[in-house]
C-alpha positions in Angstrom: -8.1 -5.2 7.0 -5.9 -3.4 9.5 -2.9 -5.3 10.8 -2.4 -3.1 13.8 0.2 -4.6 16.1 -2.1 -3.7 19.0 -4.4 -6.6 17.9 -1.5 -9.1 18.4 -0.6 -7.6 21.8 -4.2 -8.0 22.8 -4.3 -11.6 21.8 -1.0 -12.2 23.7 -2.7 -10.8 26.8 -5.6 -13.2 26.3 -3.2 -16.1 26.2 -1.5 -14.9 29.4 -4.9 -14.6 31.1 -5.9 -18.1 30.3 -2.5 -19.5 31.4 -2.8 -17.6 34.7 -6.3 -19.0 35.2 -5.1 -22.5 34.6 -2.2 -22.2 37.1 -4.6 -20.8 39.8 -7.0 -23.7 39.5 -4.4 -26.5 38.9 -6.1 -27.6 35.7 -5.1 -30.7 33.9 -4.1 -31.4 30.3 -7.7 -30.9 29.0 -8.0 -27.5 30.7 -4.6 -26.6 29.3 -5.8 -27.5 25.8 -8.9 -25.5 26.3 -6.9 -22.4 27.5 -4.6 -22.6 24.5 -7.4 -23.0 22.1 -9.3 -20.1 23.6 -6.2 -17.9 23.2 -5.8 -19.2 19.7 -9.3 -18.3 18.8 -8.6 -14.7 19.8 -6.4 -14.5 16.7 -8.8 -16.1 14.2 -12.2 -15.2 15.4 -12.9 -18.9 16.2 -11.8 -20.3 12.9 -10.1 -23.6 13.7 -8.0 -24.7 16.7 -4.4 -25.7 17.1 -2.4 -27.8 19.6 -0.8 -24.8 21.2 -0.9 -21.0 21.4 2.7 -20.7 20.2 2.0 -22.2 16.8 -1.1 -20.0 16.4 1.1 -17.0 17.3 3.5 -18.0 14.5 0.6 -18.6 12.0 -0.9 -15.2 12.8 2.4 -13.4 12.4 2.9 -15.1 9.0 -0.6 -14.1 8.0 0.1 -10.5 8.9 3.3 -10.6 7.0 1.6 -12.1 3.9 -1.1 -9.4 4.1 1.6 -6.6 4.4 3.4 -8.1 1.3 0.1 -8.2 -0.6 -0.7 -4.6 0.3 2.8 -3.5 -0.7 2.5 -5.2 -4.1 -1.0 -3.8 -4.7 0.1 -0.3 -3.9 3.1 -0.6 -6.3 1.0 -2.1 -9.0 -1.6 0.7 -8.7 1.1 3.4 -9.0 2.7 1.7 -12.0 -0.6 1.3 -13.8 -1.8 4.8 -13.1 1.5 6.4 -14.1 2.9 3.9 -16.6 3.4 4.2 -20.3 2.8 0.5 -21.3 4.7 -2.7 -21.2 5.0 -5.0 -18.2 3.6 -3.5 -15.1 2.7 -0.2 -16.8 -0.7 1.2 -17.7 -1.4 1.4 -21.4 -2.6 5.0 -21.1 -1.1 6.2 -17.8 -0.1 9.7 -16.8 3.4 9.5 -18.3 1.9 8.3 -21.6 -0.4 11.4 -21.9 2.4 13.7 -20.6 4.6 12.6 -23.5 1.8 12.9 -26.0 1.0 16.4 -24.8 4.5 17.7 -25.0 5.9 16.4 -28.3 5.0 14.8 -31.6 8.0 12.5 -31.2 7.2 9.9 -28.6 10.4 7.9 -27.9 8.7 6.0 -25.1 7.0 2.6 -25.5 3.3 2.8 -26.3 3.5 6.5 -27.3 2.9 7.0 -31.0 5.8 8.4 -33.0 3.4 11.0 -34.4 0.7 12.7 -32.3 -2.0 14.6 -34.1 -3.4 17.9 -32.9 -6.6 16.4 -31.5 -4.7 13.8 -29.5 -2.2 16.4 -28.2 -5.1 18.6 -27.1 -6.8 15.7 -25.3 -3.5 14.8 -23.6 -3.0 18.4 -22.4 -6.5 18.4 -20.9 -5.9 15.0 -19.2 -2.7 16.1 -17.4 -4.0 19.6 -16.6 -4.8 20.9 -13.2 -8.2 19.3 -13.0 -7.5 16.6 -15.5 -8.0 12.9 -14.8 -4.2 12.3 -15.0 -3.2 15.6 -13.4 -1.3 15.9 -10.1 -4.4 16.5 -8.0 -6.6 13.7 -9.3 -3.8 11.1 -9.4 -2.8 11.9 -5.8 -6.4 11.7 -4.6 -6.9 8.2 -6.2 -3.6 6.8 -4.9 -4.3 8.1 -1.4 -7.9 6.7 -1.5 -6.5 3.3 -2.5 -3.8 3.4 0.2 -6.3 4.3 2.9 -8.6 1.5 1.7 -5.8 -1.0 2.0 -4.8 0.2 5.4 -8.3 0.1 6.9 -9.2 1.8 10.1 -6.6 2.6 12.7 -3.5 1.5 10.8 -0.1 1.2 12.5 2.8 3.5 11.5 4.5 0.5 10.0 1.5 -0.2 7.8 1.5 3.3 6.5 5.2 3.2 5.9 4.8 -0.1 4.1 2.2 1.4 1.7 4.4 4.5 1.1 7.3 2.2 0.2 5.0 0.5 -2.3 4.3 3.9 -3.9 8.0 4.6 -4.1 8.7 1.3 -5.7 6.0 2.0 -8.3 7.6 5.3 -9.1 11.0 3.6 -9.4 9.6 1.2 -12.0 8.2 4.0 -14.1 11.4 6.1 -13.7 13.3 3.1 -15.1 11.3 3.3 -18.3 12.6 6.9 -18.8 16.2 6.2 -17.8 15.9 7.9 -14.4 13.7 9.9 -12.1 14.9 13.2 -13.5 14.0 12.2 -17.0 10.3 11.6 -16.2 7.7 14.2 -17.3 7.4 17.1 -15.0 3.8 16.3 -14.1 4.9 12.8 -12.9 7.7 14.3 -10.8 5.3 16.8 -9.3 2.8 14.0 -8.6 5.5 12.2 -6.6 6.1 15.3 -4.5 2.3 15.7 -4.0 1.8 12.0 -2.9 4.7 12.2 -0.4 3.2 15.4 1.1 -0.2 13.6 1.3 1.3 10.7 3.1 3.0 13.1 5.6 -0.4 14.8 6.2 -2.0 11.4 6.7 0.7 10.5 9.3 0.0 13.7 11.2 -3.7 13.0 11.3 -2.9 9.5 12.7 -0.6 11.0 15.3 2.7 9.6 13.8 5.9 11.5 13.7 7.0 13.0 10.3 10.8 13.3 9.8 12.1 16.7 9.0 13.2 17.1 5.3 
C-alpha cells in the first residue's frame, strides 16, 4: 500500500530508458508507442495502456493523491471512533465516554448518561486504567498499529506525516465536543501526548528527522 515517492522516480527512470533506446535506434511511431506503453506499465503493473507516458504519470500521481487522502480520512475516523463520545463521527463508547463515566455521576456530554451507577463507574475506571482497553497504552498501540498498516512497508516521510495529521484532526474533532482540547478528560490528553511520542519513535526507526520540541 506504500506510496513511496521512490516508486514514481523509478518509473520515470524507466520512461527515460525507453525514450533513450528509441532515439538510438531511430524507431518509428509504433516503436514510440511501445516505449510509452512499456513505461506506463511500470506504473500499473501491466493494467491497461495509454497513448503517452505523460498521461500515465498524471493518472498515477492522482492515484497516489487519492490514496493519501483515503489514508488520512481513515486515520482521522479511527481516532474519532476510538476516542469519541457519540454523535457524528464519534464512537458510541469511546475513551472519552468512559472517562466521563468514571469521573462523575453527572455526564454533560452527548451519549454519557446523566446518572452513572456504581457498577458502571467501576467498569469505566477499569477500562481507562493503565492496562484497560481504553487506557493510554492500549489506545496508543491500536492507533499505531492501524497507522503502520495503512502506511505499508517502507513509507515515505510525507506518508507518515500525512497519517499523523489525520490523528491530529481526529483529536481536534473530539476536542470540539468538549469545547476545547484543555477541557477533554486527562486520559485523552495523555493519550494524545503518547501517540505523538510514538510517531516520533517511528520516524526515528525509519531514519526521518524529528523536530525538536
